[in-house]
C-alpha positions, 0 to 999 in steps of 0.5 A: 499499499505504501508503494502504491502511495509513493508511485501515485504521489510521484506521478501526481507531482510530475504531472502538475509540474508538467502542466505549469511548464506547458502553460508557461511555454504556451503563454510565451508562444502566443502572448508575447506582449505579457512576458512578465506572466511567464515567471509567474506561471513558472514560479510554482514549479520549485514549490511543487518540486520541494513538496514532492521531495517532502512527501517522497521523504515521508513515504520512505520513512513510512516504508522503513518503519513498516519494514522494521515492524515486519522484521520484528514480527517475523523474528517473533513467529520464526525465532532465530535459533541459538547456536547451541542447545544441550550439546547440539550445535545448530543453525537455521535459515529461510528464504521467501519466494515473496519479494520483500519478505523474509518469512513465507510458508516454511517453519522450523524450531529446535528446543531443549526439553526434559525429553531430549532435543526436539526439532520440527520443520514443515512446509505450509501449502502455498508460500509467502505472507499468506501462509504466516498465520498457519506457521504461527499456529504450528510453531505455537503448538509445537513450542508448548507440546514439545515440553509437555508431551513425553512421547513424540506421538503426543506432540504430533497429535497436539499439532494436528489438533492445533492445525484443525482448530486454525483451519476450521470446518471449511479448510478445503485443501489446506495442509502442512507437511511436518517432520518431528525429530528427537535426539536423545542424550546418547544421540538416539534419534527418533522421528515422525514424518508427515509428508515431509522430505527425510533429512540428509546426514553429513559425516565428517571427512578428514580430506575432501567434502563431507559425505552426505546421505539421505536417511529413509528410516521408515514409513511416511504419513500424509501431510497434517490437515488432509486426513485424521492421524491413524491410531498407531503412528510409525515412529522411525528409529534412526541410526544414532547421531554420532559425535561430530556427525550432523543432520540437515533438515530442509523443505522441498523448495531446496530440491525443487529449485531450478535454474534458467535451463530447468536444472534442479538444484543438486542439494546432496552435492551442495551439502557435501561441498558446504560442509567441506573437510574436517569439523562440520559447522552448521552455520557455514553449511546453511550460509553456503547452501543458501548462497548456492541456492541463490546462485543457481536460481539467479534469486528467483525462487518459486517456492519458500526454502528452509534449512536447519543443520544440527551437529552432535557436539557431545562427547561420547558417552561411557559404555556403562550409560543406559538411556532412559526407557520410554513407554512404547505404546503410541495409541492415542 
């Protein structure tokens, strides 16, 4: 709206200035016996120019304030991740397909809880500013349920209920893909997946790029919002995340990004190159992949993109350590 007002103001100022100049030229051409009227007609021109500059400055200030408010609101919804939580080093970042927006339809969060480090990443149907309400509903529910629910299945059911309340009775084909992860004290990794891409695991290499492999540990449920959750939820038990190893969670906009020739972005290769050799640094991985995505697409994104890198920075546990055993029933 501010941009529209600025354009209208600029056009009005130029139009009025042009009218005054045209009147001055016509009067000089056809009324040569009254030359003093020319400066009288041209006098309002600098006044109009000054008024136009003042209006433009006010609109620029309004736009800057609106951007500051938008950035603050976006950071409340999609909070910056801390660099480290409970022995897990991490970094996250998002790219919006909507011009001028830092946040779109992708979401992520990582929390340290009494049940382990829990992470969520999701993708709302559609993209851009219109999806922020759904992003806020899912993240708000996760931030509460992750601490209160002992089982990952309970967290997912809470997200499903919150989403259905948000959509209401007539939500059409709205849905959200969601991946829930839990990292135990010994690196034990469990997951629940609702229509979301499985993450990549990065293995540190002493020489050359890190080794990147996509994990596919179990069944995938439909996205949240399309169908009711089943009584039994397929909890996936993944290979433990060893010290120094990392996981990269992402939304499908990263794999679906294309260049001008229609070539898909080589995510697996980009992850290995971004991690490089030696210790894996999550912030460096996220920054390098983001830069590679923008180069590949020329900055023209067709979908929102989110990336989260998690590295196990804990010391190996002694052989005598026995993790707390949780209940195994996943029935509601």
